[in-house]
C-alpha positions in Angstrom: -22.8 -12.2 21.7 -24.1 -10.9 24.9 -21.5 -11.4 27.5 -18.9 -11.7 25.4 -15.6 -9.2 26.0 -15.3 -6.9 23.0 -11.7 -8.6 22.9 -13.4 -11.8 22.3 -15.5 -10.7 19.7 -12.8 -8.9 17.4 -10.9 -11.8 17.9 -14.4 -13.9 15.7 -14.4 -10.8 13.8 -10.9 -11.3 12.2 -11.5 -15.7 11.8 -14.7 -14.9 10.5 -12.6 -12.4 7.7 -10.2 -15.3 7.6 -12.6 -17.7 6.3 -14.5 -15.3 3.7 -11.1 -14.7 2.4 -11.6 -11.1 3.1 -8.4 -9.7 3.5 -9.6 -6.0 4.1 -12.0 -7.2 6.9 -8.9 -8.9 8.5 -6.8 -6.2 8.4 -9.0 -3.6 9.6 -9.1 -5.4 13.2 -5.6 -4.0 13.5 -4.2 -1.1 15.1 -1.7 1.0 12.2 1.2 -0.1 14.5 0.2 -3.6 14.6 3.1 -6.2 15.0 2.8 -9.6 14.0 5.2 -12.8 14.2 4.8 -16.5 13.3 7.2 -18.9 12.0 7.4 -17.9 8.2 6.8 -14.3 8.5 8.9 -13.2 12.1 8.6 -9.5 13.0 5.8 -7.4 10.1 4.8 -4.2 11.3 1.8 -1.9 10.6 1.1 -2.8 6.9 3.5 -5.2 6.5 1.0 -7.4 8.3 -2.1 -6.5 6.5 -0.6 -7.2 3.1 0.7 -10.1 3.9 -2.8 -11.7 5.0 -3.7 -10.2 1.1 -1.1 -11.7 -0.2 -1.5 -15.4 1.3 -5.5 -15.0 0.5 -4.4 -13.4 -3.3 -2.9 -17.1 -3.8 -5.3 -19.5 -1.7 -7.0 -21.4 -4.5 -8.5 -23.9 -2.1 -8.3 -22.6 1.5 -10.7 -23.5 4.5 -10.4 -21.9 7.6 -11.5 -23.1 11.3 -11.9 -21.2 14.4 -11.2 -23.8 16.8 -11.5 -21.8 19.9 -11.6 -17.8 21.2 -11.3 -16.0 24.4 -10.1 -12.5 25.4 -10.0 -10.4 28.1 -8.9 -6.6 28.9 -5.2 -8.0 29.6 -5.0 -10.2 25.9 -6.3 -12.9 23.7 -6.0 -16.4 22.5 -7.2 -18.3 20.0 -6.7 -22.3 18.5 -7.1 -22.0 14.3 -6.8 -24.7 12.0 -5.8 -24.2 7.9 -6.4 -26.5 5.3 -5.0 -25.7 1.8 -2.8 -26.8 -1.1 0.6 -25.3 -0.9 1.1 -23.7 -4.1 4.4 -24.1 -4.7 4.7 -27.8 -4.5 0.6 -28.5 -4.9 0.9 -30.8 -1.6 -2.3 -30.7 1.1 -1.4 -28.9 4.5 -3.5 -28.9 7.3 -1.8 -26.3 9.8 -2.7 -26.0 13.2 -1.7 -22.7 15.0 -1.9 -20.9 18.4 -2.8 -17.6 18.2 -2.1 -14.8 20.9 -3.2 -11.4 20.7 -2.7 -7.5 22.7 -5.3 -4.7 22.2 -5.1 -1.0 21.7 -7.6 1.1 21.3 -10.2 -1.7 20.3 -7.9 -3.1 17.7 -5.3 -6.0 17.5 -1.6 -4.3 18.4 0.5 -8.0 18.4 -0.6 -10.9 17.0 1.6 -14.0 17.6 0.9 -17.5 15.4 2.5 -20.1 16.7 2.8 -23.5 14.9 5.2 -26.8 14.3 7.5 -25.3 11.4 8.8 -28.9 10.8 5.4 -30.5 10.9 4.3 -27.6 8.0 7.5 -28.5 6.0 7.0 -32.3 6.0 3.0 -31.6 5.1 4.1 -28.1 2.6 7.8 -29.8 1.1 7.1 -33.9 1.1 10.0 -35.8 1.3 12.5 -33.0 1.9 10.5 -31.1 4.2 10.6 -34.3 6.2 14.2 -34.5 5.9 15.0 -31.1 6.8 12.4 -29.4 8.6 14.3 -29.4 11.7 17.8 -28.1 10.0 17.1 -24.0 10.4 19.0 -23.9 7.0 15.6 -25.0 5.5 13.8 -21.9 7.5 15.7 -19.4 6.9 15.5 -20.3 3.2 11.6 -20.2 3.2 11.3 -17.0 5.8 13.8 -15.4 3.1 11.5 -16.6 0.0 8.4 -14.9 1.7 10.1 -12.1 2.7 10.9 -11.5 -1.5 6.8 -12.6 -2.2 5.8 -10.3 0.1 8.2 -7.5 -1.4 7.3 -8.1 -4.7 3.6 -8.3 -3.6 4.0 -4.9 -1.9 5.9 -3.3 -4.6 2.8 -3.9 -7.2 0.4 -3.0 -5.2 2.1 0.6 -4.5 2.4 0.8 -8.5 
């Protein structure tokens, strides 16, 4: 788009690929040494971040992603986006509103931080247990541990 900062165009390209469920195009927006973090996948580096999107999209039967807003300049960028999907482990519908912050290096995303309410997510994805325990740190730790194991298995299968 004319007059749009290249970093904003990159953010929009990333979410357009996400909406199309094109994990390879998403990963191509990342710097090789990208750092990604969110409440479920904290501290992913490099290829781990792209593989997380590959894994999530490979499991996403009914995912709908909407980019609600995006802005960026030379210093960094922001986006608000919404994911609608069925959580595969429970079959429960989830509508997750996410705030993202970005940093860039050499025309690629070098830092990507997604923020959302873990309690709200757990309440939807896990149902009554999530509503009762979504605020409880050990539940977050278990969800993170399970997510890390899933990503590790996905990466092992991909490597073999």
